[in-house]
PAGU-542150 format. One line per 3 residues: for each residue x, y, z of N, C-alpha, C. Coordinates in steps of 0.05 Angstrom, whole numbers, m for minus. Example, Ala and Ser with C-alpha at 12.3 -4.5 7.8 and 13.67 -1.06 7.14 Angstrom:
2
264,m114,156,246,m90,156,264,m66,156  257,m45,142,273,m21,143,258,1,157 .
END
This chain:
361
m2939,m4,m2599,m2974,1,m2596,m2965,4,m2567  m2977,35,m2560,m2969,45,m2530,m2979,23,m2506  m2965,30,m2475,m2970,16,m2469,m2977,31,m2440 .
m2993,15,m2430,m3026,30,m2413,m2999,20,m2387  m2994,52,m2365,m2984,54,m2345,m2998,43,m2320  m2990,44,m2305,m3019,42,m2276,m3014,63,m2256 .
m3028,76,m2248,m3018,95,m2244,m3013,94,m2205  m3003,88,m2189,m2998,97,m2173,m2998,111,m2150  m3015,100,m2127,m3037,123,m2100,m3014,137,m2099 .
m3012,169,m2093,m3006,190,m2089,m3009,198,m2066  m2988,204,m2036,m3000,209,m2020,m2983,234,m2012  m3007,260,m1987,m2986,280,m2004,m2977,276,m1971 .
m2950,300,m1989,m2931,304,m1962,m2927,334,m1957  m2919,337,m1927,m2912,363,m1917,m2889,367,m1917  m2886,398,m1919,m2853,405,m1908,m2842,410,m1886 .
m2854,408,m1864,m2848,411,m1836,m2835,381,m1830  m2807,374,m1811,m2798,349,m1821,m2810,331,m1796  m2834,345,m1785,m2841,327,m1762,m2863,314,m1769 .
m2882,322,m1799,m2901,315,m1816,m2892,300,m1834  m2876,309,m1837,m2858,291,m1860,m2851,261,m1855  m2833,257,m1823,m2827,231,m1819,m2857,226,m1813 .
m2875,229,m1808,m2897,221,m1802,m2915,201,m1829  m2910,226,m1845,m2923,216,m1880,m2910,191,m1890  m2885,186,m1878,m2867,173,m1895,m2870,147,m1877 .
m2869,143,m1851,m2878,115,m1830,m2908,108,m1838  m2934,127,m1847,m2949,121,m1846,m2952,114,m1883  m2945,106,m1895,m2941,90,m1925,m2946,74,m1921 .
m2929,57,m1903,m2939,22,m1910,m2939,16,m1879  m2959,17,m1865,m2969,6,m1841,m2950,m17,m1831  m2953,m32,m1850,m2948,m54,m1844,m2921,m64,m1837 .
m2900,m46,m1846,m2872,m41,m1838,m2874,m19,m1822  m2845,m33,m1808,m2827,m10,m1784,m2809,m8,m1793  m2790,21,m1804,m2774,28,m1819,m2767,32,m1782 .
m2726,34,m1784,m2718,46,m1771,m2719,69,m1776  m2707,90,m1749,m2700,110,m1767,m2677,122,m1785  m2655,104,m1785,m2637,112,m1809,m2654,111,m1838 .
m2677,90,m1826,m2692,91,m1869,m2712,117,m1862  m2718,124,m1845,m2739,146,m1847,m2716,165,m1853  m2689,169,m1850,m2680,195,m1839,m2667,197,m1878 .
m2662,175,m1883,m2656,170,m1906,m2679,179,m1940  m2696,173,m1930,m2720,174,m1946,m2730,205,m1945  m2724,223,m1914,m2729,254,m1907,m2708,266,m1943 .
m2694,244,m1924,m2663,264,m1949,m2670,263,m1981  m2681,248,m1982,m2687,242,m2015,m2697,255,m2015  m2731,259,m2012,m2750,274,m2015,m2752,304,m2020 .
m2734,314,m1991,m2727,344,m1992,m2715,353,m2018  m2691,330,m2015,m2674,351,m2045,m2685,348,m2060  m2705,330,m2076,m2716,328,m2098,m2733,359,m2094 .
m2739,354,m2069,m2762,379,m2068,m2742,410,m2079  m2728,408,m2066,m2705,429,m2069,m2688,435,m2105  m2687,410,m2117,m2686,414,m2139,m2707,426,m2160 .
m2731,422,m2151,m2762,433,m2163,m2756,465,m2164  m2755,468,m2135,m2744,500,m2124,m2731,512,m2139  m2710,500,m2158,m2692,508,m2166,m2683,504,m2188 .
m2701,499,m2213,m2705,481,m2233,m2673,490,m2255  m2669,473,m2265,m2644,483,m2293,m2655,500,m2304  m2640,510,m2325,m2658,521,m2336,m2658,507,m2371 .
m2668,518,m2385,m2685,498,m2406,m2681,517,m2435  m2679,499,m2455,m2663,521,m2482,m2678,550,m2483  m2668,566,m2487,m2680,594,m2492,m2669,606,m2469 .
m2661,588,m2433,m2647,612,m2417,m2674,615,m2399  m2701,602,m2409,m2721,599,m2390,m2722,583,m2366  m2734,584,m2345,m2735,556,m2328,m2768,551,m2320 .
m2770,525,m2325,m2798,515,m2330,m2809,515,m2299  m2817,534,m2280,m2819,519,m2251,m2852,518,m2249  m2853,494,m2228,m2882,496,m2224,m2885,487,m2199 .
m2906,494,m2180,m2914,500,m2152,m2900,475,m2138  m2889,473,m2125,m2879,457,m2107,m2886,438,m2094  m2912,446,m2088,m2932,425,m2065,m2937,412,m2099 .
m2955,426,m2114,m2958,404,m2139,m2934,385,m2152  m2918,390,m2146,m2892,366,m2164,m2887,346,m2139  m2892,353,m2119,m2885,344,m2098,m2904,316,m2088 .
m2933,319,m2103,m2946,301,m2093,m2952,286,m2111  m2948,306,m2142,m2945,289,m2175,m2917,270,m2180  m2892,278,m2164,m2877,269,m2189,m2849,264,m2158 .
m2855,263,m2143,m2831,268,m2130,m2831,257,m2100  m2857,239,m2092,m2870,217,m2072,m2882,213,m2070  m2877,184,m2100,m2885,166,m2093,m2869,144,m2079 .
m2876,127,m2050,m2846,117,m2038,m2860,100,m2030  m2846,82,m2020,m2852,50,m2022,m2831,40,m1995  m2845,30,m1973,m2832,13,m1959,m2825,m16,m1956 .
m2797,m23,m1962,m2803,m59,m1959,m2783,m68,m1944  m2783,m75,m1928,m2765,m96,m1897,m2751,m74,m1890  m2758,m59,m1893,m2739,m29,m1861,m2741,m12,m1890 .
m2727,m15,m1911,m2713,m6,m1925,m2726,17,m1951  m2732,48,m1942,m2742,67,m1960,m2736,66,m1988  m2741,63,m2008,m2738,63,m2040,m2759,81,m2046 .
m2749,109,m2054,m2768,134,m2068,m2763,132,m2099  m2782,138,m2114,m2787,126,m2142,m2803,158,m2149  m2789,173,m2165,m2804,198,m2181,m2813,200,m2208 .
m2825,202,m2217,m2842,204,m2232,m2857,240,m2246  m2852,245,m2269,m2861,257,m2276,m2892,272,m2284  m2904,282,m2302,m2932,294,m2302,m2941,268,m2319 .
m2927,255,m2338,m2932,239,m2352,m2910,210,m2347  m2924,197,m2329,m2903,165,m2331,m2889,161,m2357  m2901,157,m2380,m2889,152,m2404,m2869,164,m2401 .
m2864,189,m2404,m2835,198,m2411,m2808,191,m2398  m2824,176,m2376,m2790,166,m2362,m2784,142,m2380  m2795,120,m2399,m2799,107,m2416,m2772,126,m2435 .
m2781,140,m2439,m2771,160,m2464,m2736,164,m2454  m2744,183,m2429,m2706,179,m2422,m2694,152,m2433  m2708,133,m2413,m2687,116,m2407,m2684,93,m2427 .
m2691,99,m2458,m2694,90,m2482,m2673,107,m2500  m2671,136,m2492,m2654,142,m2512,m2622,154,m2489  m2630,146,m2468,m2607,149,m2444,m2595,123,m2452 .
m2596,104,m2447,m2584,82,m2459,m2573,74,m2487  m2582,84,m2504,m2577,86,m2535,m2554,112,m2536  m2564,137,m2515,m2532,151,m2514,m2506,137,m2509 .
m2511,122,m2483,m2492,117,m2465,m2483,88,m2485  m2495,72,m2501,m2477,52,m2521,m2465,73,m2542  m2472,91,m2552,m2469,111,m2574,m2436,120,m2562 .
m2440,127,m2533,m2413,134,m2528,m2398,118,m2510  m2404,94,m2514,m2371,77,m2512,m2356,74,m2537  m2377,88,m2560,m2352,79,m2589,m2343,49,m2584 .
m2367,28,m2581,m2366,3,m2586,m2380,m3,m2611  m2395,9,m2613,m2422,6,m2634,m2424,10,m2664  m2395,29,m2666,m2397,43,m2693,m2367,30,m2701 .
m2365,18,m2722,m2348,8,m2737,m2325,31,m2750  m2298,30,m2744,m2285,51,m2754,m2278,51,m2790  m2278,74,m2800,m2287,75,m2834,m2239,78,m2834 .
m2227,58,m2831,m2203,64,m2842,m2200,68,m2870  m2177,74,m2874,m2167,88,m2903,m2171,71,m2923  m2189,77,m2946,m2177,45,m2960,m2219,35,m2958 .
m2230,39,m2936,m2250,33,m2932,m2271,49,m2934  m2295,34,m2939,m2323,52,m2942,m2340,49,m2924  m2353,62,m2918,m2382,69,m2906,m2405,65,m2923 .
m2419,37,m2924,m2434,28,m2936,m2460,38,m2923  m2480,56,m2934,m2502,62,m2925,m2533,50,m2936  m2549,47,m2924,m2566,32,m2943,m2594,42,m2924 .
m2610,51,m2952,m2646,54,m2937,m2657,48,m2957  m2675,33,m2942,m2708,18,m2959,m2719,33,m2953  m2739,53,m2963,m2755,62,m2945,m2780,56,m2970 .
m2808,61,m2963,m2846,74,m2971,m2845,91,m2968  m2844,113,m2994,m2860,138,m2994,m2884,142,m3018  m2900,148,m3005,m2922,157,m3007,m2922,177,m3042 .
m2931,162,m3061,m2938,185,m3079,m2963,182,m3091  m2963,216,m3110,m2994,214,m3126,m2994,195,m3149  m3019,193,m3154,m3025,181,m3177,m3056,183,m3195 .
m3064,175,m3213,m3082,187,m3222,m3101,176,m3210  m3099,156,m3202,m3116,141,m3178,m3122,141,m3159  m3103,161,m3139,m3100,161,m3117,m3075,158,m3109 .
m3068,154,m3080,m3052,154,m3069,m3037,117,m3082  m3004,118,m3088,m2989,94,m3086,m2967,96,m3078  m2961,69,m3058,m2927,74,m3043,m2905,60,m3072 .
m2881,73,m3066,m2858,67,m3079,m2841,49,m3058  m2829,38,m3062,m2815,16,m3048,m2782,28,m3067  m2763,35,m3050,m2744,53,m3050,m2720,36,m3040 .
m2696,38,m3059,m2674,28,m3048,m2644,51,m3052  m2633,61,m3031,m2611,77,m3042,m2587,65,m3016  m2566,61,m3041,m2539,53,m3029,m2526,76,m3037 .
m2505,83,m3008,m2494,95,m3015,m2465,87,m3008  m2440,89,m3016,m2417,88,m3010,m2392,109,m2996  m2393,113,m2985,m2378,135,m2968,m2347,140,m2956 .
m2323,144,m2965,m2300,139,m2964,m2291,150,m2931  m2261,140,m2926,m2265,157,m2895,m2254,180,m2906  m2244,194,m2926,m2237,213,m2929,m2263,224,m2936 .
m2276,239,m2933,m2307,251,m2948,m2304,264,m2964  m2279,282,m2966,m2281,298,m2993,m2276,274,m3022  m2261,244,m3022,m2262,234,m3035,m2287,223,m3052 .
m2282,208,m3083,m2314,203,m3090,m2320,185,m3074  m2350,192,m3070,m2368,176,m3068,m2388,168,m3091  m2396,139,m3082,m2428,128,m3100,m2449,120,m3090 .
m2465,127,m3101,m2493,121,m3090,m2518,109,m3115  m2520,100,m3114,m2545,82,m3125,m2565,87,m3126  m2590,92,m3140,m2616,87,m3124,m2632,77,m3143 .
m2663,60,m3132,m2680,45,m3144,m2702,36,m3137  m2722,47,m3145,m2744,42,m3147,m2750,7,m3150  m2757,m5,m3132,m2764,m31,m3130,m2785,m39,m3142 .
m2815,m21,m3135,m2846,m31,m3136,m2855,m7,m3140  m2885,m8,m3138,m2900,4,m3142,m2930,m12,m3138  m2934,m3,m3092,m2959,m20,m3091,m2978,0,m3084 .
m3007,m17,m3071,m3020,11,m3069,m3023,10,m3042  m3002,m4,m3019,m2994,3,m2998,m2978,m5,m2986  m2972,m3,m2960,m2941,m17,m2956,m2944,m47,m2947 .
m2929,m55,m2947,m2928,m91,m2937,m2927,m85,m2901  m2945,m98,m2888,m2941,m107,m2860,m2922,m106,m2845  m2900,m119,m2868,m2879,m133,m2845,m2847,m136,m2873 .
m2831,m139,m2867,m2817,m137,m2887,m2810,m159,m2907  m2843,m181,m2900,m2839,m204,m2921,m2836,m199,m2951  m2851,m177,m2962,m2857,m176,m2982,m2832,m159,m3004 .
m2825,m150,m2975,m2798,m134,m2988,m2778,m134,m3015  m2789,m111,m3036,m2776,m119,m3064,m2743,m132,m3058  m2729,m109,m3046,m2704,m105,m3035,m2691,m136,m3030 .
m2710,m165,m3017,m2705,m183,m3021,m2698,m205,m3051  m2722,m188,m3068,m2724,m202,m3097,m2699,m192,m3119  m2685,m163,m3111,m2677,m158,m3135,m2681,m143,m3152 .
m2722,m140,m3152,m2729,m129,m3172,m2721,m104,m3183  m2725,m91,m3199,m2721,m63,m3201,m2746,m47,m3223  m2754,m28,m3227,m2761,m9,m3236,m2759,10,m3252 .
m2735,29,m3235,m2716,45,m3242,m2692,47,m3230  m2676,60,m3241,m2638,56,m3227,m2624,75,m3235  m2608,84,m3229,m2590,107,m3220,m2571,104,m3217 .
m2540,115,m3226,m2519,107,m3206,m2503,142,m3212  m2502,152,m3195,m2478,172,m3188,m2455,180,m3170  m2433,185,m3176,m2407,198,m3168,m2396,223,m3159 .
m2387,223,m3145,m2377,256,m3132,m2362,251,m3128  m2344,278,m3117,m2325,289,m3090,m2355,297,m3073  m2344,291,m3039,m2359,299,m3024,m2380,289,m3018 .
m2395,275,m3047,m2420,267,m3045,m2438,277,m3059  m2432,308,m3070,m2445,327,m3073,m2456,319,m3108  m2471,302,m3104,m2476,291,m3125,m2498,312,m3147 .
m2512,344,m3131,m2522,348,m3149,m2505,386,m3159  m2485,383,m3151,m2467,395,m3162,m2468,407,m3188  m2461,392,m3197,m2467,402,m3231,m2507,418,m3247 .
m2517,403,m3234,m2548,422,m3238,m2552,441,m3226  m2527,460,m3199,m2532,478,m3194,m2519,490,m3196  m2491,478,m3225,m2473,500,m3232,m2452,504,m3210 .
m2442,485,m3198,m2421,492,m3175,m2405,465,m3188  m2383,470,m3181,m2357,444,m3173,m2363,427,m3146  m2366,398,m3145,m2362,380,m3130,m2349,397,m3101 .
m2360,396,m3082,m2346,409,m3057,m2347,430,m3044  m2353,449,m3073,m2353,475,m3069,m2385,494,m3069  m2384,503,m3041,m2407,530,m3035,m2434,500,m3030 .
m2421,472,m3016,m2447,455,m3005,m2451,462,m2985  m2489,462,m2985,m2502,475,m2962,m2512,454,m2946  m2484,451,m2918,m2490,436,m2911,m2510,445,m2887 .
m2517,416,m2864,m2546,421,m2849,m2554,398,m2838  m2580,395,m2824,m2589,374,m2816,m2587,349,m2824  m2595,361,m2865,m2606,338,m2881,m2568,333,m2889 .
m2553,351,m2892,m2526,353,m2897,m2503,344,m2889  m2506,333,m2863,m2481,330,m2844,m2453,335,m2846  m2446,349,m2861,m2413,346,m2858,m2404,348,m2836 .
m2370,339,m2844,m2353,339,m2814,m2352,367,m2808  m2346,386,m2819,m2346,408,m2818,m2366,422,m2803  m2387,421,m2813,m2412,422,m2799,m2420,409,m2771 .
m2419,393,m2768,m2422,366,m2741,m2399,396,m2727  m2379,394,m2733,m2353,405,m2702,m2362,433,m2700  m2382,451,m2720,m2390,467,m2708,m2415,470,m2685 .
m2426,437,m2679,m2446,444,m2668,m2440,437,m2631  m2457,448,m2620,m2443,446,m2587,m2456,420,m2577  m2442,412,m2566,m2443,384,m2564,m2462,380,m2526 .
m2473,396,m2519,m2481,399,m2498,m2514,398,m2505  m2528,367,m2488,m2557,365,m2506,m2573,390,m2505  m2579,407,m2476,m2598,427,m2478,m2586,447,m2507 .
m2562,459,m2498,m2552,472,m2523,m2558,465,m2554  m2563,440,m2543,m2567,425,m2586,m2591,422,m2592  m2607,423,m2565,m2638,421,m2575,m2632,459,m2584 .
m2628,473,m2558,m2635,511,m2569,m2625,509,m2611  m2598,496,m2613,m2590,500,m2641,m2608,483,m2663  m2624,456,m2644,m2656,446,m2664,m2669,469,m2666 .
m2681,471,m2641,m2698,501,m2649,m2694,516,m2664  m2679,537,m2670,m2666,554,m2682,m2672,542,m2711  m2657,521,m2721,m2657,511,m2753,m2678,506,m2760 .
m2685,492,m2748,m2724,477,m2749,m2743,506,m2770  m2755,495,m2783,m2771,524,m2785,m2798,519,m2769  m2796,550,m2773,m2826,556,m2747,m2854,541,m2765 .
m2864,522,m2759,m2895,516,m2764,m2915,514,m2751  m2943,494,m2752,m2944,489,m2739,m2952,456,m2725  m2927,448,m2732,m2923,413,m2726,m2922,431,m2704 .
m2909,444,m2696,m2881,455,m2670,m2869,435,m2663  m2863,415,m2640,m2832,401,m2628,m2834,378,m2660  m2854,366,m2666,m2861,347,m2688,m2835,363,m2708 .
m2826,375,m2715,m2816,396,m2737,m2785,379,m2731  m2783,388,m2703,m2750,379,m2693,m2742,351,m2689  m2765,337,m2685,m2763,298,m2691,m2757,298,m2724 .
m2777,315,m2731,m2767,307,m2768,m2736,321,m2771  m2719,342,m2766,m2706,345,m2775,m2677,328,m2769  m2676,326,m2734,m2669,301,m2720,m2664,284,m2736 .
m2691,266,m2753,m2684,247,m2766,m2676,240,m2792  m2679,262,m2798,m2663,277,m2828,m2638,270,m2827  m2615,284,m2799,m2588,270,m2804,m2578,250,m2790 .
m2603,236,m2781,m2598,204,m2769,m2598,190,m2782  m2623,203,m2813,m2621,184,m2830,m2598,178,m2852  m2585,203,m2853,m2558,200,m2872,m2543,182,m2863 .
m2536,167,m2832,m2519,155,m2829,m2491,158,m2831  m2491,185,m2823,m2464,202,m2820,m2459,215,m2794  m2475,214,m2780,m2471,230,m2748,m2453,225,m2739 .
m2428,234,m2723,m2406,221,m2711,m2416,209,m2680  m2402,200,m2668,m2416,187,m2649,m2422,207,m2629  m2409,229,m2619,m2409,240,m2599,m2437,267,m2604 .
m2436,268,m2634,m2460,288,m2636,m2485,264,m2639  m2483,247,m2642,m2509,227,m2640,m2518,215,m2607  m2497,218,m2601,m2502,212,m2568,m2517,237,m2552 .
m2507,255,m2562,m2519,281,m2552,m2550,294,m2555  m2547,285,m2587,m2575,289,m2603,m2600,274,m2588  m2581,246,m2579,m2606,223,m2569,m2620,245,m2547 .
m2600,255,m2523,m2596,262,m2500,m2624,285,m2507  m2616,306,m2522,m2627,334,m2533,m2664,316,m2543  m2665,307,m2547,m2695,300,m2562,m2703,275,m2530 .
m2692,273,m2520,m2713,260,m2489,m2716,279,m2474  m2710,312,m2483,m2716,330,m2467,m2740,341,m2481  m2753,333,m2507,m2772,334,m2518,m2794,325,m2498 .
m2809,341,m2481,m2841,329,m2459,m2861,323,m2470  m2867,330,m2502,m2889,306,m2515,m2876,277,m2528  m2854,281,m2531,m2846,245,m2541,m2858,218,m2523 .
m2860,212,m2530,m2869,182,m2523,m2864,162,m2536  m2863,134,m2520,m2849,117,m2535,m2878,104,m2543  m2887,96,m2565,m2904,82,m2581,m2906,57,m2592 .
m2879,52,m2590,m2883,14,m2587,m2862,5,m2585  m2855,m14,m2557,m2834,m24,m2560,m2820,m46,m2576  m2823,m52,m2591,m2820,m77,m2606,m2828,m62,m2634 .
m2815,m54,m2654,m2820,m42,m2682,m2799,m53,m2696  m2820,m65,m2718,m2802,m88,m2730,m2803,m63,m2759  m2774,m61,m2769,m2777,m49,m2797,m2741,m76,m2806 .
m2750,m80,m2827,m2749,m106,m2841,m2730,m126,m2825  m2758,m136,m2808,m2738,m162,m2791,m2716,m150,m2767  m2713,m126,m2758,m2694,m121,m2746,m2715,m98,m2726 .
m2712,m105,m2705,m2740,m95,m2677,m2726,m67,m2664  m2728,m43,m2657,m2728,m27,m2637,m2751,m14,m2623  m2746,7,m2613,m2757,22,m2596,m2771,54,m2610 .
m2797,42,m2618,m2802,76,m2634,m2810,95,m2615  m2800,114,m2622,m2819,143,m2602,m2825,166,m2611  m2844,177,m2617,m2860,191,m2634,m2878,222,m2612 .
m2882,230,m2646,m2891,264,m2631,m2923,259,m2648  m2933,279,m2646,m2958,271,m2654,m2973,306,m2660  m2977,312,m2687,m2989,337,m2686,m3019,345,m2688 .
m3030,327,m2687,m3062,316,m2686,m3066,302,m2708  m3047,305,m2736,m3059,294,m2754,m3042,257,m2760  m3011,273,m2752,m3000,248,m2761,m2978,239,m2742 .
m2978,223,m2731,m2934,214,m2719,m2917,198,m2735  m2899,227,m2718,m2868,215,m2747,m2857,195,m2710  m2848,185,m2726,m2836,156,m2705,m2798,157,m2712 .
m2782,164,m2699,m2761,156,m2698,m2758,119,m2687  m2738,99,m2701,m2737,81,m2683,m2704,71,m2675  m2697,66,m2648,m2675,68,m2638,m2666,35,m2634 .
m2636,24,m2634,m2648,2,m2620,m2623,9,m2594  m2645,17,m2572,m2615,16,m2554,m2602,3,m2543  m2601,m23,m2543,m2580,m31,m2540,m2560,m35,m2557 .
m2558,m20,m2578,m2527,m21,m2601,m2533,23,m2600  m2546,31,m2588,m2560,60,m2596,m2553,67,m2623  m2560,42,m2643,m2571,50,m2674,m2598,68,m2686 .
m2597,86,m2699,m2610,86,m2719,m2623,61,m2734  m2646,54,m2730,m2663,38,m2758,m2672,45,m2767  m2690,70,m2762,m2714,77,m2790,m2726,99,m2770 .
m2755,99,m2795,m2767,117,m2781,m2796,111,m2792  m2822,120,m2773,m2846,129,m2796,m2861,150,m2795  m2888,146,m2805,m2899,157,m2810,m2919,152,m2804 .
m2942,156,m2787,m2963,145,m2780,m2995,159,m2780  m3013,155,m2792,m3041,171,m2791,m3054,164,m2759  m3053,194,m2751,m3073,183,m2727,m3103,206,m2728 .
m3112,203,m2754,m3128,206,m2757,m3136,202,m2796  m3157,190,m2789,m3170,180,m2818,m3164,202,m2845  m3149,195,m2857,m3147,214,m2889,m3142,201,m2906 .
m3157,206,m2933,m3157,202,m2955,m3164,180,m2968  m3180,171,m2938,m3200,140,m2952,m3168,122,m2929  m3158,129,m2922,m3133,108,m2898,m3150,117,m2877 .
m3147,97,m2852,m3166,96,m2826,m3132,106,m2816  m3143,118,m2784,m3124,124,m2763,m3116,94,m2766  m3082,104,m2756,m3057,82,m2758,m3047,64,m2785 .
m3057,83,m2803,m3041,74,m2837,m3020,80,m2821  m3001,60,m2835,m2968,74,m2830,m2968,82,m2858  m2968,112,m2870,m2965,126,m2889,m2923,116,m2909 .
m2914,125,m2895,m2883,121,m2897,m2873,109,m2880  m2852,86,m2885,m2834,70,m2873,m2796,84,m2881  m2777,76,m2864,m2756,84,m2880,m2731,62,m2852 .
m2720,49,m2870,m2704,32,m2861,m2677,33,m2866  m2654,41,m2846,m2631,47,m2843,m2613,27,m2841  m2585,24,m2849,m2568,m2,m2839,m2548,15,m2845 .
m2526,14,m2832,m2500,22,m2844,m2472,m2,m2824  m2454,m1,m2847,m2434,m23,m2838,m2406,m15,m2865  m2388,m20,m2851,m2364,m5,m2861,m2354,m36,m2886 .
m2345,m30,m2914,m2353,m48,m2930,m2308,m40,m2932  m2299,m63,m2952,m2273,m60,m2962,m2261,m33,m2987  m2285,m38,m2998,m2288,m24,m3032,m2304,m15,m3033 .
m2307,0,m3054,m2327,33,m3060,m2354,11,m3087  m2365,13,m3075,m2385,m8,m3096,m2394,m42,m3086  m2369,m52,m3058,m2385,m70,m3059,m2401,m72,m3034 .
m2420,m109,m3027,m2432,m104,m3015,m2435,m118,m2975  m2435,m115,m2966,m2430,m133,m2940,m2445,m145,m2942  m2436,m171,m2924,m2448,m202,m2926,m2471,m197,m2916 .
m2492,m222,m2928,m2519,m221,m2913,m2535,m205,m2914 .
END
């Protein structure tokens, strides 16, 4: 649920030093800061103003410029005098975007430490479990199929992978929470198992040998493809814009492509941290749920809306882990009201000791 943010009173500031000093003193008539506090406050505000006059380039090489006065009024000059100490708080056009930057920044910091990613040593495997509700058409209308995909990835990804896919159940709607999930009961409607070098499970169908001619990308982020990605968040965002299809969904398609890569569970820590920081630069990205529940795991949902559907990624900022995604209707469709979750995917990864071994618990 989107949080309501109280709008702080904005006081107009002037650029002349004497007028700025007077404005800083008049913000809180009940407090009399010393001259040092006013000086610090002036330095903070003028530094922010200087930044606004000389913005950093954004993806594509152009710089977004705004009227200095409007930015100061809206973004740089919400000030508070408390106990003689001046504290300057800057907000953007949308105060809610600060929550996006905070969530993704914390997640990136956790990933960057490396402490949250288990190392896949020789002879061990990264187990990636995807529990998904995907909408499917049927003669009687839409139904939802509950899917479980389990993948074991060796330390040397050129070696043999194992993947098991199962359709657990078909239902008229997605359960409101994870308690009905068939993944817990172990039921199956359909099952399949595949093994392939490099995880190239469809090479035979495409008339290729595994590992040869694999089409790497955001959906198949091989180690070699990841090595070629820029690590600077702005450059990575530009790469994402270049690779994502140009369609009517705008920046939402960038979020979809990023989610494709995150869902694989294969992004290296450095790439994942840079991607979080890149996504934080999307101006329309919003925190839409501070306590999103996917299979009993809680994270922060961040979403983009194209006017019909909101695509969300769900991050645990405490660990830096991507835990899943949701697609939510933002207008009624096919008899389903606004707010209906039409797709939901939960992802978890853990290191196991053998091909086909399941994690404890």
